[in-house]
Biotite code that builds the C-alpha atoms (Angstrom):
import biotite.structure as struc

atoms = struc.array([
    struc.Atom([269.113, 16.829, 81.065], chain_id="A", res_id=1, res_name="UNK", atom_name="CA", element="C"),
    struc.Atom([269.294, 18.683, 84.374], chain_id="A", res_id=2, res_name="UNK", atom_name="CA", element="C"),
    struc.Atom([269.569, 16.578, 87.511], chain_id="A", res_id=3, res_name="UNK", atom_name="CA", element="C"),
    struc.Atom([266.387, 16.358, 89.560], chain_id="A", res_id=4, res_name="UNK", atom_name="CA", element="C"),
    struc.Atom([266.655, 17.977, 92.987], chain_id="A", res_id=5, res_name="UNK", atom_name="CA", element="C"),
    struc.Atom([265.550, 16.843, 96.433], chain_id="A", res_id=6, res_name="UNK", atom_name="CA", element="C"),
    struc.Atom([264.723, 19.752, 98.741], chain_id="A", res_id=7, res_name="UNK", atom_name="CA", element="C"),
    struc.Atom([263.842, 19.354, 102.435], chain_id="A", res_id=8, res_name="UNK", atom_name="CA", element="C"),
    struc.Atom([261.704, 22.161, 103.831], chain_id="A", res_id=9, res_name="UNK", atom_name="CA", element="C"),
    struc.Atom([261.850, 23.872, 107.210], chain_id="A", res_id=10, res_name="UNK", atom_name="CA", element="C"),
    struc.Atom([258.458, 25.409, 108.007], chain_id="A", res_id=11, res_name="UNK", atom_name="CA", element="C"),
    struc.Atom([259.213, 27.850, 110.821], chain_id="A", res_id=12, res_name="UNK", atom_name="CA", element="C"),
    struc.Atom([256.897, 29.137, 113.533], chain_id="A", res_id=13, res_name="UNK", atom_name="CA", element="C"),
    struc.Atom([258.158, 30.864, 116.692], chain_id="A", res_id=14, res_name="UNK", atom_name="CA", element="C"),
    struc.Atom([261.706, 29.894, 115.778], chain_id="A", res_id=15, res_name="UNK", atom_name="CA", element="C"),
    struc.Atom([260.981, 26.152, 115.618], chain_id="A", res_id=16, res_name="UNK", atom_name="CA", element="C"),
    struc.Atom([260.381, 23.732, 112.759], chain_id="A", res_id=17, res_name="UNK", atom_name="CA", element="C"),
    struc.Atom([256.718, 22.720, 112.598], chain_id="A", res_id=18, res_name="UNK", atom_name="CA", element="C"),
    struc.Atom([254.609, 20.444, 110.412], chain_id="A", res_id=19, res_name="UNK", atom_name="CA", element="C"),
    struc.Atom([250.892, 20.001, 109.998], chain_id="A", res_id=20, res_name="UNK", atom_name="CA", element="C"),
    struc.Atom([248.312, 18.615, 107.588], chain_id="A", res_id=21, res_name="UNK", atom_name="CA", element="C"),
    struc.Atom([246.751, 20.825, 104.915], chain_id="A", res_id=22, res_name="UNK", atom_name="CA", element="C"),
    struc.Atom([248.361, 23.839, 106.670], chain_id="A", res_id=23, res_name="UNK", atom_name="CA", element="C"),
    struc.Atom([246.583, 23.050, 109.964], chain_id="A", res_id=24, res_name="UNK", atom_name="CA", element="C"),
    struc.Atom([247.316, 21.204, 113.212], chain_id="A", res_id=25, res_name="UNK", atom_name="CA", element="C"),
    struc.Atom([250.919, 22.381, 113.404], chain_id="A", res_id=26, res_name="UNK", atom_name="CA", element="C"),
    struc.Atom([253.221, 20.454, 115.715], chain_id="A", res_id=27, res_name="UNK", atom_name="CA", element="C"),
    struc.Atom([256.889, 20.906, 116.554], chain_id="A", res_id=28, res_name="UNK", atom_name="CA", element="C"),
    struc.Atom([259.183, 18.806, 114.362], chain_id="A", res_id=29, res_name="UNK", atom_name="CA", element="C"),
    struc.Atom([262.657, 19.862, 115.445], chain_id="A", res_id=30, res_name="UNK", atom_name="CA", element="C"),
    struc.Atom([265.339, 22.506, 115.825], chain_id="A", res_id=31, res_name="UNK", atom_name="CA", element="C"),
    struc.Atom([265.953, 24.423, 112.579], chain_id="A", res_id=32, res_name="UNK", atom_name="CA", element="C"),
    struc.Atom([269.743, 24.662, 112.898], chain_id="A", res_id=33, res_name="UNK", atom_name="CA", element="C"),
    struc.Atom([270.162, 20.984, 113.785], chain_id="A", res_id=34, res_name="UNK", atom_name="CA", element="C"),
    struc.Atom([267.900, 19.896, 110.926], chain_id="A", res_id=35, res_name="UNK", atom_name="CA", element="C"),
    struc.Atom([269.642, 22.221, 108.473], chain_id="A", res_id=36, res_name="UNK", atom_name="CA", element="C"),
    struc.Atom([273.031, 20.706, 109.379], chain_id="A", res_id=37, res_name="UNK", atom_name="CA", element="C"),
    struc.Atom([271.617, 17.207, 109.006], chain_id="A", res_id=38, res_name="UNK", atom_name="CA", element="C"),
    struc.Atom([270.192, 17.862, 105.561], chain_id="A", res_id=39, res_name="UNK", atom_name="CA", element="C"),
    struc.Atom([273.410, 19.537, 104.454], chain_id="A", res_id=40, res_name="UNK", atom_name="CA", element="C"),
    struc.Atom([275.332, 16.396, 105.464], chain_id="A", res_id=41, res_name="UNK", atom_name="CA", element="C"),
    struc.Atom([272.764, 14.090, 103.833], chain_id="A", res_id=42, res_name="UNK", atom_name="CA", element="C"),
    struc.Atom([273.352, 15.603, 100.366], chain_id="A", res_id=43, res_name="UNK", atom_name="CA", element="C"),
    struc.Atom([270.196, 17.662, 100.018], chain_id="A", res_id=44, res_name="UNK", atom_name="CA", element="C"),
    struc.Atom([270.391, 19.675, 96.810], chain_id="A", res_id=45, res_name="UNK", atom_name="CA", element="C"),
    struc.Atom([268.928, 22.763, 98.477], chain_id="A", res_id=46, res_name="UNK", atom_name="CA", element="C"),
    struc.Atom([267.231, 23.801, 101.692], chain_id="A", res_id=47, res_name="UNK", atom_name="CA", element="C"),
    struc.Atom([263.939, 25.687, 101.829], chain_id="A", res_id=48, res_name="UNK", atom_name="CA", element="C"),
    struc.Atom([263.166, 27.860, 104.885], chain_id="A", res_id=49, res_name="UNK", atom_name="CA", element="C"),
    struc.Atom([259.614, 29.241, 105.140], chain_id="A", res_id=50, res_name="UNK", atom_name="CA", element="C"),
    struc.Atom([258.572, 31.507, 108.006], chain_id="A", res_id=51, res_name="UNK", atom_name="CA", element="C"),
    struc.Atom([254.976, 30.411, 107.564], chain_id="A", res_id=52, res_name="UNK", atom_name="CA", element="C"),
    struc.Atom([253.209, 32.882, 109.867], chain_id="A", res_id=53, res_name="UNK", atom_name="CA", element="C"),
    struc.Atom([255.220, 36.020, 109.034], chain_id="A", res_id=54, res_name="UNK", atom_name="CA", element="C"),
    struc.Atom([252.799, 37.471, 106.462], chain_id="A", res_id=55, res_name="UNK", atom_name="CA", element="C"),
    struc.Atom([249.723, 36.679, 108.557], chain_id="A", res_id=56, res_name="UNK", atom_name="CA", element="C"),
    struc.Atom([251.360, 38.251, 111.620], chain_id="A", res_id=57, res_name="UNK", atom_name="CA", element="C"),
    struc.Atom([252.505, 41.231, 109.503], chain_id="A", res_id=58, res_name="UNK", atom_name="CA", element="C"),
    struc.Atom([256.153, 40.862, 110.460], chain_id="A", res_id=59, res_name="UNK", atom_name="CA", element="C"),
    struc.Atom([259.451, 40.174, 108.752], chain_id="A", res_id=60, res_name="UNK", atom_name="CA", element="C"),
    struc.Atom([261.329, 36.880, 108.507], chain_id="A", res_id=61, res_name="UNK", atom_name="CA", element="C"),
    struc.Atom([263.659, 36.171, 111.429], chain_id="A", res_id=62, res_name="UNK", atom_name="CA", element="C"),
    struc.Atom([266.978, 37.371, 109.970], chain_id="A", res_id=63, res_name="UNK", atom_name="CA", element="C"),
    struc.Atom([269.127, 36.155, 112.865], chain_id="A", res_id=64, res_name="UNK", atom_name="CA", element="C"),
    struc.Atom([267.916, 32.604, 112.352], chain_id="A", res_id=65, res_name="UNK", atom_name="CA", element="C"),
    struc.Atom([268.529, 32.861, 108.605], chain_id="A", res_id=66, res_name="UNK", atom_name="CA", element="C"),
    struc.Atom([272.078, 34.066, 109.292], chain_id="A", res_id=67, res_name="UNK", atom_name="CA", element="C"),
    struc.Atom([272.749, 31.263, 111.749], chain_id="A", res_id=68, res_name="UNK", atom_name="CA", element="C"),
    struc.Atom([271.531, 28.561, 109.367], chain_id="A", res_id=69, res_name="UNK", atom_name="CA", element="C"),
    struc.Atom([273.475, 29.995, 106.431], chain_id="A", res_id=70, res_name="UNK", atom_name="CA", element="C"),
    struc.Atom([276.701, 29.776, 108.457], chain_id="A", res_id=71, res_name="UNK", atom_name="CA", element="C"),
    struc.Atom([276.165, 26.069, 109.016], chain_id="A", res_id=72, res_name="UNK", atom_name="CA", element="C"),
    struc.Atom([275.317, 24.825, 105.525], chain_id="A", res_id=73, res_name="UNK", atom_name="CA", element="C"),
    struc.Atom([277.037, 24.747, 102.151], chain_id="A", res_id=74, res_name="UNK", atom_name="CA", element="C"),
    struc.Atom([274.065, 24.048, 99.881], chain_id="A", res_id=75, res_name="UNK", atom_name="CA", element="C"),
    struc.Atom([271.776, 26.573, 98.153], chain_id="A", res_id=76, res_name="UNK", atom_name="CA", element="C"),
    struc.Atom([269.440, 28.159, 100.687], chain_id="A", res_id=77, res_name="UNK", atom_name="CA", element="C"),
    struc.Atom([266.006, 29.587, 99.821], chain_id="A", res_id=78, res_name="UNK", atom_name="CA", element="C"),
    struc.Atom([264.089, 31.710, 102.331], chain_id="A", res_id=79, res_name="UNK", atom_name="CA", element="C"),
    struc.Atom([260.496, 32.927, 102.334], chain_id="A", res_id=80, res_name="UNK", atom_name="CA", element="C"),
    struc.Atom([257.981, 34.572, 104.642], chain_id="A", res_id=81, res_name="UNK", atom_name="CA", element="C"),
    struc.Atom([257.094, 38.167, 105.422], chain_id="A", res_id=82, res_name="UNK", atom_name="CA", element="C"),
    struc.Atom([258.602, 39.658, 102.276], chain_id="A", res_id=83, res_name="UNK", atom_name="CA", element="C"),
    struc.Atom([256.831, 42.852, 101.229], chain_id="A", res_id=84, res_name="UNK", atom_name="CA", element="C"),
    struc.Atom([259.329, 44.833, 99.149], chain_id="A", res_id=85, res_name="UNK", atom_name="CA", element="C"),
    struc.Atom([262.743, 44.850, 97.464], chain_id="A", res_id=86, res_name="UNK", atom_name="CA", element="C"),
    struc.Atom([264.451, 45.914, 100.695], chain_id="A", res_id=87, res_name="UNK", atom_name="CA", element="C"),
    struc.Atom([263.225, 42.747, 102.429], chain_id="A", res_id=88, res_name="UNK", atom_name="CA", element="C"),
    struc.Atom([264.692, 40.697, 99.582], chain_id="A", res_id=89, res_name="UNK", atom_name="CA", element="C"),
    struc.Atom([268.015, 42.534, 99.875], chain_id="A", res_id=90, res_name="UNK", atom_name="CA", element="C"),
    struc.Atom([268.109, 41.935, 103.638], chain_id="A", res_id=91, res_name="UNK", atom_name="CA", element="C"),
    struc.Atom([267.534, 38.199, 103.218], chain_id="A", res_id=92, res_name="UNK", atom_name="CA", element="C"),
    struc.Atom([270.184, 37.882, 100.518], chain_id="A", res_id=93, res_name="UNK", atom_name="CA", element="C"),
    struc.Atom([272.607, 39.821, 102.709], chain_id="A", res_id=94, res_name="UNK", atom_name="CA", element="C"),
    struc.Atom([271.771, 37.478, 105.595], chain_id="A", res_id=95, res_name="UNK", atom_name="CA", element="C"),
    struc.Atom([272.878, 34.419, 103.645], chain_id="A", res_id=96, res_name="UNK", atom_name="CA", element="C"),
    struc.Atom([269.916, 33.387, 101.510], chain_id="A", res_id=97, res_name="UNK", atom_name="CA", element="C"),
    struc.Atom([270.773, 32.384, 97.933], chain_id="A", res_id=98, res_name="UNK", atom_name="CA", element="C"),
    struc.Atom([267.155, 32.728, 96.803], chain_id="A", res_id=99, res_name="UNK", atom_name="CA", element="C"),
    struc.Atom([263.981, 34.271, 98.181], chain_id="A", res_id=100, res_name="UNK", atom_name="CA", element="C"),
    struc.Atom([260.515, 32.754, 98.005], chain_id="A", res_id=101, res_name="UNK", atom_name="CA", element="C"),
    struc.Atom([257.595, 35.176, 97.680], chain_id="A", res_id=102, res_name="UNK", atom_name="CA", element="C"),
    struc.Atom([253.888, 34.334, 97.876], chain_id="A", res_id=103, res_name="UNK", atom_name="CA", element="C"),
    struc.Atom([251.480, 36.853, 99.412], chain_id="A", res_id=104, res_name="UNK", atom_name="CA", element="C"),
    struc.Atom([253.398, 39.994, 98.428], chain_id="A", res_id=105, res_name="UNK", atom_name="CA", element="C"),
    struc.Atom([253.659, 38.810, 94.824], chain_id="A", res_id=106, res_name="UNK", atom_name="CA", element="C"),
    struc.Atom([249.872, 38.470, 94.611], chain_id="A", res_id=107, res_name="UNK", atom_name="CA", element="C"),
    struc.Atom([249.250, 41.821, 96.296], chain_id="A", res_id=108, res_name="UNK", atom_name="CA", element="C"),
    struc.Atom([251.934, 43.647, 94.272], chain_id="A", res_id=109, res_name="UNK", atom_name="CA", element="C"),
    struc.Atom([252.740, 41.684, 91.095], chain_id="A", res_id=110, res_name="UNK", atom_name="CA", element="C"),
    struc.Atom([255.138, 44.430, 89.979], chain_id="A", res_id=111, res_name="UNK", atom_name="CA", element="C"),
    struc.Atom([257.393, 43.317, 92.837], chain_id="A", res_id=112, res_name="UNK", atom_name="CA", element="C"),
    struc.Atom([258.287, 40.258, 90.739], chain_id="A", res_id=113, res_name="UNK", atom_name="CA", element="C"),
    struc.Atom([259.452, 42.432, 87.829], chain_id="A", res_id=114, res_name="UNK", atom_name="CA", element="C"),
    struc.Atom([261.380, 44.754, 90.144], chain_id="A", res_id=115, res_name="UNK", atom_name="CA", element="C"),
    struc.Atom([263.014, 41.910, 92.063], chain_id="A", res_id=116, res_name="UNK", atom_name="CA", element="C"),
    struc.Atom([264.018, 40.030, 88.899], chain_id="A", res_id=117, res_name="UNK", atom_name="CA", element="C"),
    struc.Atom([265.648, 43.177, 87.504], chain_id="A", res_id=118, res_name="UNK", atom_name="CA", element="C"),
    struc.Atom([267.423, 44.143, 90.735], chain_id="A", res_id=119, res_name="UNK", atom_name="CA", element="C"),
    struc.Atom([268.590, 40.751, 91.929], chain_id="A", res_id=120, res_name="UNK", atom_name="CA", element="C"),
    struc.Atom([268.309, 38.454, 88.894], chain_id="A", res_id=121, res_name="UNK", atom_name="CA", element="C"),
    struc.Atom([265.610, 35.938, 88.041], chain_id="A", res_id=122, res_name="UNK", atom_name="CA", element="C"),
    struc.Atom([267.688, 33.084, 89.438], chain_id="A", res_id=123, res_name="UNK", atom_name="CA", element="C"),
    struc.Atom([267.204, 34.458, 92.967], chain_id="A", res_id=124, res_name="UNK", atom_name="CA", element="C"),
    struc.Atom([263.412, 34.848, 92.744], chain_id="A", res_id=125, res_name="UNK", atom_name="CA", element="C"),
    struc.Atom([261.172, 31.902, 93.612], chain_id="A", res_id=126, res_name="UNK", atom_name="CA", element="C"),
    struc.Atom([257.424, 32.475, 93.516], chain_id="A", res_id=127, res_name="UNK", atom_name="CA", element="C"),
    struc.Atom([255.552, 30.228, 95.930], chain_id="A", res_id=128, res_name="UNK", atom_name="CA", element="C"),
    struc.Atom([252.065, 29.216, 94.865], chain_id="A", res_id=129, res_name="UNK", atom_name="CA", element="C"),
    struc.Atom([249.844, 27.604, 97.498], chain_id="A", res_id=130, res_name="UNK", atom_name="CA", element="C"),
    struc.Atom([247.033, 26.054, 95.471], chain_id="A", res_id=131, res_name="UNK", atom_name="CA", element="C"),
    struc.Atom([243.813, 24.365, 96.481], chain_id="A", res_id=132, res_name="UNK", atom_name="CA", element="C"),
    struc.Atom([241.152, 22.712, 94.346], chain_id="A", res_id=133, res_name="UNK", atom_name="CA", element="C"),
    struc.Atom([237.731, 24.347, 94.599], chain_id="A", res_id=134, res_name="UNK", atom_name="CA", element="C"),
    struc.Atom([235.209, 22.652, 92.347], chain_id="A", res_id=135, res_name="UNK", atom_name="CA", element="C"),
    struc.Atom([237.102, 21.834, 89.154], chain_id="A", res_id=136, res_name="UNK", atom_name="CA", element="C"),
    struc.Atom([239.596, 24.698, 89.437], chain_id="A", res_id=137, res_name="UNK", atom_name="CA", element="C"),
    struc.Atom([242.815, 25.287, 91.362], chain_id="A", res_id=138, res_name="UNK", atom_name="CA", element="C"),
    struc.Atom([242.965, 28.628, 93.160], chain_id="A", res_id=139, res_name="UNK", atom_name="CA", element="C"),
    struc.Atom([245.861, 30.562, 94.700], chain_id="A", res_id=140, res_name="UNK", atom_name="CA", element="C"),
    struc.Atom([245.761, 31.042, 98.476], chain_id="A", res_id=141, res_name="UNK", atom_name="CA", element="C"),
    struc.Atom([247.757, 33.624, 100.436], chain_id="A", res_id=142, res_name="UNK", atom_name="CA", element="C"),
    struc.Atom([248.597, 34.458, 104.077], chain_id="A", res_id=143, res_name="UNK", atom_name="CA", element="C"),
    struc.Atom([249.696, 30.908, 104.865], chain_id="A", res_id=144, res_name="UNK", atom_name="CA", element="C"),
    struc.Atom([246.701, 29.316, 103.171], chain_id="A", res_id=145, res_name="UNK", atom_name="CA", element="C"),
    struc.Atom([244.111, 31.495, 104.903], chain_id="A", res_id=146, res_name="UNK", atom_name="CA", element="C"),
    struc.Atom([242.861, 33.595, 101.983], chain_id="A", res_id=147, res_name="UNK", atom_name="CA", element="C"),
    struc.Atom([241.410, 32.372, 98.682], chain_id="A", res_id=148, res_name="UNK", atom_name="CA", element="C"),
    struc.Atom([242.419, 35.004, 96.134], chain_id="A", res_id=149, res_name="UNK", atom_name="CA", element="C"),
    struc.Atom([240.086, 33.705, 93.440], chain_id="A", res_id=150, res_name="UNK", atom_name="CA", element="C"),
    struc.Atom([243.083, 33.624, 91.073], chain_id="A", res_id=151, res_name="UNK", atom_name="CA", element="C"),
    struc.Atom([243.505, 30.530, 88.902], chain_id="A", res_id=152, res_name="UNK", atom_name="CA", element="C"),
    struc.Atom([246.775, 28.848, 89.881], chain_id="A", res_id=153, res_name="UNK", atom_name="CA", element="C"),
    struc.Atom([247.821, 27.871, 86.353], chain_id="A", res_id=154, res_name="UNK", atom_name="CA", element="C"),
    struc.Atom([247.153, 31.368, 84.997], chain_id="A", res_id=155, res_name="UNK", atom_name="CA", element="C"),
    struc.Atom([249.068, 32.874, 87.919], chain_id="A", res_id=156, res_name="UNK", atom_name="CA", element="C"),
    struc.Atom([252.014, 30.577, 87.195], chain_id="A", res_id=157, res_name="UNK", atom_name="CA", element="C"),
    struc.Atom([252.100, 31.875, 83.614], chain_id="A", res_id=158, res_name="UNK", atom_name="CA", element="C"),
    struc.Atom([252.014, 35.473, 84.847], chain_id="A", res_id=159, res_name="UNK", atom_name="CA", element="C"),
    struc.Atom([254.843, 35.100, 87.352], chain_id="A", res_id=160, res_name="UNK", atom_name="CA", element="C"),
    struc.Atom([256.941, 33.392, 84.678], chain_id="A", res_id=161, res_name="UNK", atom_name="CA", element="C"),
    struc.Atom([256.310, 36.245, 82.249], chain_id="A", res_id=162, res_name="UNK", atom_name="CA", element="C"),
    struc.Atom([257.219, 38.778, 84.950], chain_id="A", res_id=163, res_name="UNK", atom_name="CA", element="C"),
    struc.Atom([260.645, 37.235, 85.462], chain_id="A", res_id=164, res_name="UNK", atom_name="CA", element="C"),
    struc.Atom([260.388, 34.624, 88.209], chain_id="A", res_id=165, res_name="UNK", atom_name="CA", element="C"),
    struc.Atom([263.198, 32.088, 88.003], chain_id="A", res_id=166, res_name="UNK", atom_name="CA", element="C"),
    struc.Atom([261.405, 29.234, 89.698], chain_id="A", res_id=167, res_name="UNK", atom_name="CA", element="C"),
    struc.Atom([258.002, 28.230, 91.089], chain_id="A", res_id=168, res_name="UNK", atom_name="CA", element="C"),
    struc.Atom([257.423, 26.477, 94.407], chain_id="A", res_id=169, res_name="UNK", atom_name="CA", element="C"),
    struc.Atom([254.049, 24.794, 93.888], chain_id="A", res_id=170, res_name="UNK", atom_name="CA", element="C"),
    struc.Atom([252.321, 23.419, 96.971], chain_id="A", res_id=171, res_name="UNK", atom_name="CA", element="C"),
    struc.Atom([249.099, 21.444, 96.854], chain_id="A", res_id=172, res_name="UNK", atom_name="CA", element="C"),
    struc.Atom([247.238, 22.433, 99.994], chain_id="A", res_id=173, res_name="UNK", atom_name="CA", element="C"),
    struc.Atom([244.965, 19.417, 99.538], chain_id="A", res_id=174, res_name="UNK", atom_name="CA", element="C"),
    struc.Atom([247.928, 17.031, 99.730], chain_id="A", res_id=175, res_name="UNK", atom_name="CA", element="C"),
    struc.Atom([250.139, 18.878, 102.247], chain_id="A", res_id=176, res_name="UNK", atom_name="CA", element="C"),
    struc.Atom([251.125, 16.569, 105.121], chain_id="A", res_id=177, res_name="UNK", atom_name="CA", element="C"),
    struc.Atom([248.727, 13.810, 104.023], chain_id="A", res_id=178, res_name="UNK", atom_name="CA", element="C"),
    struc.Atom([251.242, 11.312, 102.643], chain_id="A", res_id=179, res_name="UNK", atom_name="CA", element="C"),
    struc.Atom([248.878, 10.685, 99.739], chain_id="A", res_id=180, res_name="UNK", atom_name="CA", element="C"),
    struc.Atom([251.360, 11.609, 97.010], chain_id="A", res_id=181, res_name="UNK", atom_name="CA", element="C"),
    struc.Atom([251.941, 14.770, 95.024], chain_id="A", res_id=182, res_name="UNK", atom_name="CA", element="C"),
    struc.Atom([249.108, 16.398, 93.073], chain_id="A", res_id=183, res_name="UNK", atom_name="CA", element="C"),
    struc.Atom([250.210, 15.173, 89.656], chain_id="A", res_id=184, res_name="UNK", atom_name="CA", element="C"),
    struc.Atom([247.511, 16.895, 87.604], chain_id="A", res_id=185, res_name="UNK", atom_name="CA", element="C"),
    struc.Atom([248.171, 20.312, 89.142], chain_id="A", res_id=186, res_name="UNK", atom_name="CA", element="C"),
    struc.Atom([251.957, 19.944, 88.943], chain_id="A", res_id=187, res_name="UNK", atom_name="CA", element="C"),
    struc.Atom([251.913, 18.724, 85.353], chain_id="A", res_id=188, res_name="UNK", atom_name="CA", element="C"),
    struc.Atom([249.604, 21.577, 84.294], chain_id="A", res_id=189, res_name="UNK", atom_name="CA", element="C"),
    struc.Atom([251.928, 24.194, 85.780], chain_id="A", res_id=190, res_name="UNK", atom_name="CA", element="C"),
    struc.Atom([255.082, 22.551, 84.381], chain_id="A", res_id=191, res_name="UNK", atom_name="CA", element="C"),
    struc.Atom([253.567, 22.589, 80.887], chain_id="A", res_id=192, res_name="UNK", atom_name="CA", element="C"),
    struc.Atom([252.578, 26.261, 81.264], chain_id="A", res_id=193, res_name="UNK", atom_name="CA", element="C"),
    struc.Atom([256.017, 27.712, 82.062], chain_id="A", res_id=194, res_name="UNK", atom_name="CA", element="C"),
    struc.Atom([259.643, 27.415, 80.982], chain_id="A", res_id=195, res_name="UNK", atom_name="CA", element="C"),
    struc.Atom([261.212, 27.600, 84.417], chain_id="A", res_id=196, res_name="UNK", atom_name="CA", element="C"),
    struc.Atom([261.777, 24.866, 87.016], chain_id="A", res_id=197, res_name="UNK", atom_name="CA", element="C"),
    struc.Atom([258.806, 23.862, 89.154], chain_id="A", res_id=198, res_name="UNK", atom_name="CA", element="C"),
    struc.Atom([259.353, 22.524, 92.674], chain_id="A", res_id=199, res_name="UNK", atom_name="CA", element="C"),
    struc.Atom([256.565, 20.081, 93.580], chain_id="A", res_id=200, res_name="UNK", atom_name="CA", element="C"),
    struc.Atom([255.398, 20.219, 97.182], chain_id="A", res_id=201, res_name="UNK", atom_name="CA", element="C"),
    struc.Atom([252.725, 18.564, 99.302], chain_id="A", res_id=202, res_name="UNK", atom_name="CA", element="C"),
    struc.Atom([251.963, 14.887, 99.894], chain_id="A", res_id=203, res_name="UNK", atom_name="CA", element="C"),
    struc.Atom([255.195, 12.873, 99.643], chain_id="A", res_id=204, res_name="UNK", atom_name="CA", element="C"),
    struc.Atom([255.288, 9.734, 101.752], chain_id="A", res_id=205, res_name="UNK", atom_name="CA", element="C"),
    struc.Atom([258.094, 7.743, 100.084], chain_id="A", res_id=206, res_name="UNK", atom_name="CA", element="C"),
    struc.Atom([260.532, 7.480, 97.188], chain_id="A", res_id=207, res_name="UNK", atom_name="CA", element="C"),
    struc.Atom([257.827, 6.160, 94.848], chain_id="A", res_id=208, res_name="UNK", atom_name="CA", element="C"),
    struc.Atom([255.872, 9.414, 95.215], chain_id="A", res_id=209, res_name="UNK", atom_name="CA", element="C"),
    struc.Atom([258.975, 11.403, 94.348], chain_id="A", res_id=210, res_name="UNK", atom_name="CA", element="C"),
    struc.Atom([259.678, 9.175, 91.354], chain_id="A", res_id=211, res_name="UNK", atom_name="CA", element="C"),
    struc.Atom([256.085, 9.688, 90.181], chain_id="A", res_id=212, res_name="UNK", atom_name="CA", element="C"),
    struc.Atom([256.212, 13.492, 90.284], chain_id="A", res_id=213, res_name="UNK", atom_name="CA", element="C"),
    struc.Atom([259.458, 13.448, 88.307], chain_id="A", res_id=214, res_name="UNK", atom_name="CA", element="C"),
    struc.Atom([258.270, 10.938, 85.697], chain_id="A", res_id=215, res_name="UNK", atom_name="CA", element="C"),
    struc.Atom([254.603, 11.877, 85.302], chain_id="A", res_id=216, res_name="UNK", atom_name="CA", element="C"),
    struc.Atom([254.726, 15.637, 85.940], chain_id="A", res_id=217, res_name="UNK", atom_name="CA", element="C"),
    struc.Atom([258.336, 16.417, 84.988], chain_id="A", res_id=218, res_name="UNK", atom_name="CA", element="C"),
    struc.Atom([258.874, 18.520, 88.111], chain_id="A", res_id=219, res_name="UNK", atom_name="CA", element="C"),
    struc.Atom([262.374, 19.974, 88.370], chain_id="A", res_id=220, res_name="UNK", atom_name="CA", element="C"),
    struc.Atom([262.547, 19.296, 92.092], chain_id="A", res_id=221, res_name="UNK", atom_name="CA", element="C"),
    struc.Atom([260.614, 17.543, 94.832], chain_id="A", res_id=222, res_name="UNK", atom_name="CA", element="C"),
    struc.Atom([260.183, 19.245, 98.190], chain_id="A", res_id=223, res_name="UNK", atom_name="CA", element="C"),
    struc.Atom([259.330, 17.223, 101.292], chain_id="A", res_id=224, res_name="UNK", atom_name="CA", element="C"),
    struc.Atom([259.266, 17.721, 105.029], chain_id="A", res_id=225, res_name="UNK", atom_name="CA", element="C"),
    struc.Atom([257.614, 15.049, 107.201], chain_id="A", res_id=226, res_name="UNK", atom_name="CA", element="C"),
    struc.Atom([259.369, 12.074, 105.615], chain_id="A", res_id=227, res_name="UNK", atom_name="CA", element="C"),
    struc.Atom([262.740, 13.660, 106.400], chain_id="A", res_id=228, res_name="UNK", atom_name="CA", element="C"),
    struc.Atom([261.996, 15.322, 109.751], chain_id="A", res_id=229, res_name="UNK", atom_name="CA", element="C"),
    struc.Atom([260.587, 12.097, 111.223], chain_id="A", res_id=230, res_name="UNK", atom_name="CA", element="C"),
    struc.Atom([263.204, 9.903, 109.480], chain_id="A", res_id=231, res_name="UNK", atom_name="CA", element="C"),
    struc.Atom([260.682, 7.849, 107.531], chain_id="A", res_id=232, res_name="UNK", atom_name="CA", element="C"),
    struc.Atom([263.371, 7.770, 104.869], chain_id="A", res_id=233, res_name="UNK", atom_name="CA", element="C"),
    struc.Atom([266.484, 9.733, 103.998], chain_id="A", res_id=234, res_name="UNK", atom_name="CA", element="C"),
    struc.Atom([267.754, 11.835, 101.127], chain_id="A", res_id=235, res_name="UNK", atom_name="CA", element="C"),
    struc.Atom([270.575, 9.476, 100.139], chain_id="A", res_id=236, res_name="UNK", atom_name="CA", element="C"),
    struc.Atom([268.336, 6.352, 100.015], chain_id="A", res_id=237, res_name="UNK", atom_name="CA", element="C"),
    struc.Atom([265.836, 8.283, 97.888], chain_id="A", res_id=238, res_name="UNK", atom_name="CA", element="C"),
    struc.Atom([268.560, 9.427, 95.502], chain_id="A", res_id=239, res_name="UNK", atom_name="CA", element="C"),
    struc.Atom([269.907, 5.888, 95.183], chain_id="A", res_id=240, res_name="UNK", atom_name="CA", element="C"),
    struc.Atom([266.404, 4.625, 94.439], chain_id="A", res_id=241, res_name="UNK", atom_name="CA", element="C"),
    struc.Atom([265.830, 7.332, 91.813], chain_id="A", res_id=242, res_name="UNK", atom_name="CA", element="C"),
    struc.Atom([269.178, 6.589, 90.197], chain_id="A", res_id=243, res_name="UNK", atom_name="CA", element="C"),
    struc.Atom([268.250, 2.906, 89.981], chain_id="A", res_id=244, res_name="UNK", atom_name="CA", element="C"),
    struc.Atom([265.136, 3.989, 88.078], chain_id="A", res_id=245, res_name="UNK", atom_name="CA", element="C"),
    struc.Atom([267.193, 5.934, 85.547], chain_id="A", res_id=246, res_name="UNK", atom_name="CA", element="C"),
    struc.Atom([266.441, 9.378, 86.996], chain_id="A", res_id=247, res_name="UNK", atom_name="CA", element="C"),
    struc.Atom([269.416, 11.726, 87.036], chain_id="A", res_id=248, res_name="UNK", atom_name="CA", element="C"),
    struc.Atom([270.290, 12.979, 90.533], chain_id="A", res_id=249, res_name="UNK", atom_name="CA", element="C"),
    struc.Atom([273.413, 14.279, 92.255], chain_id="A", res_id=250, res_name="UNK", atom_name="CA", element="C"),
    struc.Atom([275.072, 11.722, 94.528], chain_id="A", res_id=251, res_name="UNK", atom_name="CA", element="C"),
])
């Protein structure tokens, strides 16, 4: 059995780490380089960096910041935001990213997933799915949660898997920043639909929420932001708790 991963997330706007609720009400949460160093030292399994306004503002991810963070950490580093083609992916990988996370561009140009998987390997390609429940269905949203594509999130997960994605970052927009726990039904549905790891995101308030998404939804990793940024708990205490519950983690 693969060890479950704990992944802190740096949502970046204007070069600073921000956090909001349901993708709105963003407030500054810290310095990205300082937080990256802290999470590296606290035994995070990976670090996720998302330039959350890049696609909406029609610009590229801040490469200098990516380079600076990559020099200061020794854990796998995933970067997303503003990716539109294979050249953007190459630039991020050359700047120190181990993986790239693609959302909007993948929806607009699904062939980019196939091309990227062939050029750089599936293991480097993470497809981010921002999903929101509308009626009884979960839909994919793009441009930082601004645009409802009308695409069913579970069907989209199947498609990106078939096109060669190596991993899915699944964020429940309804739960994001609420501290109400992960969206178990959505996460479980996606996990059952694909044969690649699914990173659960949106809603964690404590170690019990992380335990739940591992046990009930079989997520491969749990991503969180607020609980780490504001020191509501730490990565090592969470891993010790999970280990005490019989969940395999790296300590």
